C-alpha positions in Angstrom: 77.3 99.5 87.0 80.7 98.2 86.2 83.1 98.0 88.8 87.2 97.7 87.6 89.2 95.3 90.2 92.8 94.9 90.4 93.8 91.9 92.4 97.6 91.1 93.6 99.5 88.4 95.3 97.9 85.5 96.5 94.5 86.4 95.0 96.0 87.5 91.6 97.3 83.5 91.3 94.1 82.1 93.3 92.0 84.1 90.1 94.4 83.7 87.1 94.4 87.5 86.2 95.4 90.6 87.8 92.6 92.4 86.6 88.7 92.0 86.6 85.3 93.7 85.8 82.0 93.3 87.9 78.4 94.3 87.0 76.9 94.6 90.5 73.6 96.9 91.0 73.6 100.3 91.4 73.2 100.2 95.4 76.3 98.0 95.7 79.0 98.1 98.6 82.2 96.9 99.0 80.6 94.6 101.1 78.3 93.4 97.9 81.5 93.4 95.7 83.3 90.7 98.7 80.4 88.4 98.5 80.8 88.3 94.6 83.9 86.7 95.0 83.4 84.3 98.4 80.3 83.0 96.3 82.5 82.5 93.1 85.3 81.7 94.2 85.3 79.3 97.6 89.0 79.7 98.0 88.2 83.4 98.4 86.7 82.9 101.7 89.9 82.4 103.5 91.4 85.7 102.6 87.9 87.6 103.0 88.7 88.3 106.6 92.5 89.5 106.5 92.3 91.9 102.9 92.0 95.4 102.7 90.0 97.1 100.2 90.5 100.2 98.4 88.3 102.6 96.4 90.3 105.0 93.5 93.1 104.8 95.7 92.2 105.4 98.6 91.4 102.8 101.6 88.1 102.1 102.1 85.5 100.0 104.1 82.9 97.5 103.1 80.0 99.8 104.3 81.4 102.0 101.5 79.4 102.8 98.6 80.1 102.1 94.8 79.9 104.2 91.6 79.5 102.9 88.3 83.2 102.7 86.9 85.0 102.5 90.3 88.6 101.3 90.7 88.5 98.8 93.5 92.0 97.0 94.9 91.5 93.8 96.9 94.7 93.9 98.9 96.3 90.6 100.9 98.7 91.4 103.6 101.6 93.2 102.8 105.3 92.4 102.6 106.5 94.0 99.6 105.2 90.1 94.1 105.8 89.5 90.2 104.7 91.6 87.4 102.7 95.0 87.8 99.5 95.5 86.9 98.8 96.4 83.0 99.2 100.4 82.4 101.5 100.5 86.0 105.1 100.2 83.7 106.3 103.4 84.6 110.1 103.5 85.6 109.8 106.0 88.1 106.9 107.1 90.3 108.1 110.2 92.3 106.6 112.3 95.3 108.2 115.0 97.6 109.6 112.8 99.9 109.1 109.0 98.2 109.9 107.3 95.0 109.1 104.2 93.3 111.6 103.1 91.0 112.5 99.8 88.9 116.3 100.2 89.0 119.3 100.0 91.4 118.5 102.5 94.3 121.0 104.8 95.0 121.8 105.5 98.3 124.4 107.9 98.1 122.1 110.0 95.9 119.2 109.7 98.7 121.8 110.8 101.7 123.2 113.7 99.9 119.4 115.1 99.0 118.3 114.5 103.0 121.4 115.5 104.5 121.8 119.5 105.6 124.1 121.3 107.3 121.9 122.1 110.2 121.4 118.1 110.8 123.2 116.5 114.1 121.8 113.0 112.4 121.0 111.3 109.3 119.7 107.8 110.2 119.7 105.4 106.9 117.6 102.0 106.7 118.8 99.9 103.9 116.6 96.5 103.2 118.4 94.2 101.7 117.8 91.1 99.9 118.9 87.9 101.8 119.7 84.7 100.7 117.6 82.8 102.4 113.9 82.3 104.4 113.3 80.4 107.8 116.0 78.2 106.3 114.9 78.0 102.5 117.7 78.7 99.9 116.3 82.0 98.2 117.9 82.7 94.4 116.3 86.0 94.4 112.6 87.7 95.1 110.5 89.6 93.0 108.3 93.0 94.0 105.1 94.4 92.7 102.6 97.2 94.0 99.2 99.1 93.2 101.9 101.2 92.3 100.3 105.1 92.8 98.6 104.2 95.9 101.8 102.6 97.0 103.7 106.3 96.5 100.3 107.7 97.8 100.2 106.1 101.3 104.3 106.2 101.5 104.1 109.9 101.3 101.4 110.1 103.3 103.8 108.2 105.6 107.0 110.9 105.0 104.4 113.8 106.3 103.3 111.4 109.2 106.9 111.5 110.2 108.3 114.7 109.7 104.9 116.0 112.1 105.0 113.1 114.6 109.1 113.2 115.0 109.6 116.8 114.1 112.8 115.5 111.9 114.0 118.0 109.3 113.4 115.6 106.6 112.9 112.6 105.2 113.2 110.0 102.4 112.0 106.8 101.1 112.6 104.4 98.2 111.2 101.7 97.3 112.4 99.5 94.6 109.9 96.7 92.1 110.5 94.1 89.5 113.3 91.5 90.2 116.2 92.1 92.7 118.9 89.7 93.3 120.9 88.4 96.8 122.3 91.4 98.5 120.3 94.1 96.2 118.4 97.1 98.1 114.8 96.4 98.3 113.8 99.8 100.1 116.2 102.9 101.4 114.6 104.9 104.4 116.6 108.2 105.2 115.9 110.3 108.0 117.6 114.2 108.8 117.2 115.5 112.3 118.6 117.7 114.6 119.3 114.9 117.2 119.9 111.2 117.0 117.1 109.9 119.1 114.4 111.7 116.8 116.0 110.6 113.4 116.0 106.8 114.9 112.3 106.7 116.3 111.3 108.2 113.0 113.3 105.8 111.0 111.9 103.0 113.0 108.0 103.8 112.7 108.4 104.5 109.3 109.8 101.1 108.0 107.3 99.4 110.7 104.6 100.8 109.7 105.6 101.4 105.4 105.5 97.2 106.1 101.8 96.6 107.4 100.1 99.8 105.5 101.4 100.6 102.0 100.2 97.9 99.2 103.6 96.1 98.3 103.7 92.4 98.1 106.9 90.2 97.9 107.2 86.8 96.3 110.3 84.4 97.3 111.8 81.9 94.6 113.3 79.0 95.3 115.3 75.9 93.8 112.0 74.3 94.3 109.4 77.0 93.4 108.0 80.1 94.6 105.9 81.7 97.2 104.2 84.5 98.0 106.1 86.2 101.5 103.9 86.0 104.7 102.0 89.4 105.0 102.0 91.8 107.7 98.8 91.7 109.0 96.9 95.1 108.2 96.2 97.5 111.4 92.5 96.7 112.3 91.6 100.8 110.9 92.3 100.0 107.1 91.1 96.2 107.2 88.0 95.5 105.2 85.7 96.1 108.7 83.2 97.9 110.0 
């Protein structure tokens, strides 16, 4: 059976392509696919214990069975990359509370959408591109994502924040592509009757998003470029039993 494999970040650079097709036996699992790459690309072994895996845009485990035509994502630790996967060149993807865009984020519009007369607090987090990383002068950043899956995971987090912190409304917008110094890469807004819940929900959203949503960041310097060190995936979504 044929499996479509999507690669991101360091894995994409390592194999020299963003998409692959692998022929596996009918009883294959995700573990079989990982073994295939470990055997054919020795450098892949260094990533095998830290990547997350997805089947048809949902996180999955090594033991998950595969079927013909499945789309599998091999996902290095996330940190917010370069070009999109073929077919994903969409200007804006949007769900009930979230969006992925390729243009400047309109912070004022997001705040206007989220605020209501019944709210006593509106907390806005603005993630901005800074001009240095660990003492190196940063020229610009480039973000890539497993776009549809990233939006789905962002929306799950938004729904979880609404239930967990009992806030009235949330918005989360992430930008992809090339970002210059001072531009916003992500904006999260939370509206609530009380400031405590709004602050807590906003902090939880950005911290969890940075660990679980498949978005990667490449940093460009005067003497080259590197993929940003990713946040470790939580154990429950890592490619393990």
